[in-house]
C-alpha positions as CSV (number, residue, x, y, z in Angstrom):
1,M,9.5,-1.2,-11.7
2,L,8.5,0.8,-8.4
3,S,11.1,0.8,-5.6
4,K,10.3,0.7,-1.9
5,Q,11.2,4.3,-1.6
6,D,8.4,5.1,-4.3
7,I,6.0,3.1,-2.3
8,A,7.0,4.4,1.0
9,R,6.6,8.0,-0.6
10,Y,3.1,7.4,-1.7
11,L,2.0,5.9,1.5
12,V,3.1,8.9,3.4
13,W,1.5,11.2,0.9
14,L,-1.8,9.4,1.6
15,G,-1.1,10.3,5.4
16,A,0.3,6.9,6.5
17,D,2.1,6.5,9.9
18,P,5.6,5.1,9.1
19,S,5.9,3.9,12.7
20,L,3.3,1.3,12.2
21,K,4.4,-2.2,11.7
22,G,2.1,-2.6,8.9
23,F,4.0,0.2,7.0
24,N,6.9,-2.0,6.0
25,Y,4.7,-5.0,5.6
26,T,2.3,-3.2,3.2
27,I,5.5,-1.9,1.4
28,D,6.7,-5.5,1.2
29,A,3.2,-6.8,-0.2
30,I,3.1,-4.3,-2.8
31,M,6.6,-5.1,-4.0
32,I,5.6,-8.6,-4.1
33,K,2.4,-8.1,-5.8
34,Q,4.3,-6.3,-8.7
35,E,6.8,-9.3,-9.0
36,T,4.3,-12.1,-8.7
37,Y,0.9,-10.7,-9.3
38,G,-1.1,-13.8,-9.1
39,M,0.4,-15.0,-5.7
40,P,-2.2,-16.2,-3.2
41,W,-2.7,-13.5,-0.5
42,M,-1.9,-16.1,2.3
43,E,1.2,-17.3,0.7
44,M,2.1,-13.6,0.5
45,Y,1.7,-12.9,4.0
46,E,3.7,-16.0,5.0
47,K,6.8,-14.7,2.8
48,I,6.4,-11.3,4.4
49,G,6.4,-13.0,8.0
50,E,9.6,-15.0,7.2
51,M,11.2,-11.9,5.8
52,H,10.4,-10.1,9.2
53,G,10.3,-13.4,11.5
54,K,6.8,-12.9,12.2
55,G,3.7,-15.3,11.8
56,T,1.3,-15.2,8.8
57,Y,-1.6,-13.8,10.9
58,S,0.4,-11.3,12.6
59,V,1.3,-9.7,9.2
60,E,-2.2,-10.0,7.8
61,R,-3.5,-8.2,11.1
62,A,-0.7,-5.5,10.9
63,I,-1.5,-4.9,7.3
64,R,-5.3,-4.7,8.1
65,F,-4.8,-2.2,11.0
66,F,-2.3,0.1,9.0
67,L,-4.6,0.3,5.9
68,R,-7.6,1.3,8.3
69,N,-5.4,3.7,9.9
70,I,-4.7,5.2,6.5
71,I,-8.5,5.4,5.7
72,A,-9.5,6.8,9.1
73,R,-6.6,9.3,9.7
74,G,-5.0,9.8,6.3
75,D,-5.6,12.9,3.9
76,K,-9.1,12.6,2.9
77,E,-8.7,13.9,-0.6
78,H,-5.8,11.8,-1.3
79,V,-7.4,8.6,0.4
80,D,-10.5,9.1,-1.9
81,D,-8.2,9.5,-4.8
82,A,-6.5,6.2,-4.0
83,F,-9.3,4.1,-2.7
84,G,-12.3,5.3,-4.3
85,N,-15.7,4.9,-2.7
86,L,-15.1,2.5,-0.1
87,T,-17.7,-0.1,1.1
88,R,-17.5,-2.8,3.6
89,A,-16.7,-5.4,1.0
90,S,-13.9,-3.1,-0.4
91,M,-12.1,-2.9,2.7
92,K,-10.5,-6.1,2.4
93,N,-6.6,-6.2,2.4
94,S,-6.5,-7.9,-0.9
95,R,-8.6,-5.2,-2.6
96,L,-6.8,-2.3,-0.8
97,I,-3.3,-3.6,-1.7
98,S,-4.3,-4.2,-5.1
99,R,-5.6,-0.7,-5.6
100,L,-2.7,1.0,-3.9
101,Y,-0.5,-0.8,-6.5
102,I,-2.3,0.0,-9.3
103,C,-2.4,3.8,-8.2
104,I,1.2,3.8,-7.2
105,K,2.3,2.3,-10.4
106,S,0.1,4.7,-12.6
107,T,1.4,7.7,-10.6
108,Y,5.1,6.9,-11.4
109,E,4.4,5.7,-14.8
110,R,2.5,9.0,-15.9
111,G,5.1,11.2,-14.2
112,S,2.8,12.6,-11.6
113,T,6.0,13.7,-9.7
114,D,8.3,16.4,-9.7
115,G,12.0,15.9,-10.6
116,N,12.7,14.6,-7.0
117,G,10.1,12.1,-7.2
118,E,7.8,14.0,-4.9
119,I,4.0,13.2,-5.7
120,G,2.1,16.1,-7.1
121,G,-1.2,16.8,-9.3
122,N,-3.9,14.5,-9.5
123,V,-2.7,11.0,-8.8
124,G,-5.8,9.0,-8.1
């Protein structure tokens, strides 16, 4: 099972800005995704909002901004490895979070990290 630290490390490896609100919300979304894979997205945003004292739409918006920030400003090679060929349809939070979950999980399952958990090699 992925830890919050594993997810945070991967997001930073992509070029994510940890100071954005969406950073922690996205980590929470991925944690929830691995625990309850079939949970409806709005229910997940509501749960994250309750955890942080925020509204559902504030959470959704912060995650959307955060993910687009990674795509626009992150390490191009790493972002391409994680998200593949992005189209307007694939830019939905649900698809991006699902893709992140799968990439992070496969990275740690196949041991694409060094002994300290640092990401290395081809992780996409």
